[in-house]
C-alpha positions as CSV (number, residue, x, y, z in Angstrom):
1,M,0.0,0.0,0.0
2,A,1.3,3.5,-0.9
3,P,2.0,5.9,2.0
4,I,-0.7,8.4,2.9
5,P,0.2,11.8,1.4
6,A,1.3,14.5,4.0
7,A,-1.4,16.8,2.7
8,T,-4.4,14.5,3.4
9,T,-6.7,17.2,4.7
10,E,-10.0,16.5,3.0
11,H,-12.7,14.0,4.0
12,L,-14.8,12.3,1.2
13,F,-17.8,10.2,2.2
14,S,-18.3,7.2,-0.1
15,Y,-21.3,5.0,-0.2
16,G,-20.4,3.2,-3.5
17,T,-17.5,2.3,-5.8
18,L,-15.0,4.6,-4.3
19,Q,-14.8,2.1,-1.4
20,Q,-13.6,-0.6,-3.7
21,P,-9.9,-1.3,-3.6
22,G,-9.5,-1.6,-7.2
23,V,-11.2,1.7,-7.9
24,Q,-9.1,3.5,-5.2
25,L,-5.9,2.1,-6.8
26,A,-7.0,3.1,-10.3
27,T,-8.2,6.5,-9.2
28,F,-5.6,7.5,-6.5
29,G,-2.8,5.0,-6.9
30,R,-3.2,3.9,-3.2
31,L,-5.7,2.4,-0.8
32,L,-7.4,5.1,1.3
33,D,-7.8,5.2,5.1
34,S,-11.5,5.0,5.9
35,R,-13.9,5.1,8.7
36,P,-17.6,4.0,8.8
37,D,-20.2,6.8,9.0
38,Q,-23.7,7.5,7.7
39,L,-25.2,10.3,5.5
40,P,-28.5,11.3,7.2
41,G,-31.5,12.5,5.2
42,Y,-30.5,10.7,1.9
43,C,-31.6,7.5,0.3
44,L,-30.2,5.3,-2.4
45,A,-31.2,4.5,-6.0
46,L,-29.3,2.9,-8.9
47,L,-27.8,4.9,-11.8
48,A,-27.0,3.3,-15.1
49,I,-23.4,4.2,-16.0
50,E,-22.7,4.9,-19.7
51,D,-19.1,6.0,-19.4
52,A,-17.1,2.9,-20.6
53,Q,-13.9,3.9,-18.6
54,V,-15.9,4.2,-15.4
55,V,-17.5,0.8,-16.0
56,A,-14.1,-0.8,-16.7
57,T,-12.8,0.7,-13.5
58,S,-15.6,-0.3,-11.2
59,G,-16.7,-3.4,-13.0
60,K,-20.3,-2.3,-12.6
61,T,-22.8,-1.0,-15.1
62,H,-25.0,0.5,-12.3
63,H,-23.8,2.6,-9.3
64,P,-25.6,3.8,-6.3
65,I,-26.6,7.4,-6.2
66,A,-27.7,9.3,-3.1
67,S,-30.7,11.5,-3.4
68,R,-32.4,13.7,-0.7
69,G,-35.0,11.8,1.2
70,E,-36.8,12.0,4.6
71,P,-34.9,13.2,7.7
72,T,-35.2,9.6,9.0
73,D,-33.4,8.2,5.9
74,G,-29.7,7.5,6.0
75,V,-27.1,6.1,3.7
76,P,-24.3,3.9,5.2
77,G,-20.7,4.3,3.9
78,A,-17.2,5.4,4.8
79,V,-15.3,8.6,5.2
80,L,-12.1,8.4,3.1
81,A,-9.1,10.6,4.0
82,V,-7.8,12.3,0.8
83,S,-5.6,15.1,-0.4
84,A,-7.0,18.0,-2.3
85,E,-5.4,16.6,-5.5
86,E,-7.1,13.2,-4.8
87,L,-10.4,15.0,-4.4
88,R,-9.9,16.4,-7.9
89,Q,-9.0,12.9,-9.2
90,A,-12.4,11.7,-7.6
91,D,-14.1,14.5,-9.6
92,G,-12.7,13.0,-12.8
93,Y,-13.9,9.6,-11.9
94,E,-17.5,10.5,-11.1
95,V,-20.0,11.0,-14.0
96,A,-22.0,14.2,-14.6
97,A,-25.1,12.7,-12.8
98,Y,-23.2,13.3,-9.5
99,R,-22.5,16.6,-7.9
100,R,-19.9,17.0,-5.0
101,E,-21.5,18.7,-2.0
102,R,-20.4,19.5,1.5
103,V,-22.4,17.4,4.0
104,T,-22.7,16.8,7.7
105,L,-22.5,13.1,8.5
106,A,-24.1,11.2,11.4
107,S,-20.8,11.5,13.4
108,G,-20.9,15.3,13.1
109,K,-18.0,15.3,10.7
110,Q,-18.1,17.6,7.7
111,A,-17.1,15.8,4.4
112,W,-17.6,16.0,0.7
113,A,-20.1,13.6,-0.9
114,Y,-21.2,12.9,-4.5
115,V,-24.9,13.2,-4.5
116,D,-27.7,13.3,-7.2
117,A,-27.0,16.4,-9.3
118,R,-30.7,16.8,-9.9
119,D,-31.2,17.7,-6.2
120,A,-30.8,21.5,-5.6
121,P,-27.7,22.4,-3.6
122,Q,-28.3,22.9,0.0
């Protein structure tokens, strides 16, 4: 496993393919440190992925997508420790149906998360 960059200052919440070791290695060149958490007020659906490179990297034609739901809803996942450059690399991996948004997780931690781009920003 590659060392964690010294500039690991961002937190990225993942509920899908960015948790996969193969996706992390292909996107960031290393396995990321992660901690379990939950995204409150969101629910999951499946999104058909048409980008051949993303399908090849993840091995999946459908990815989960978090959309705003009821206050009692929640999406389990993991907080990934990334650098600012790795956050930009994640932006390049995600398709246009996702929008990166700053969220507050069940733990109280602030993190970035890729959510349904059709939802209005909070």
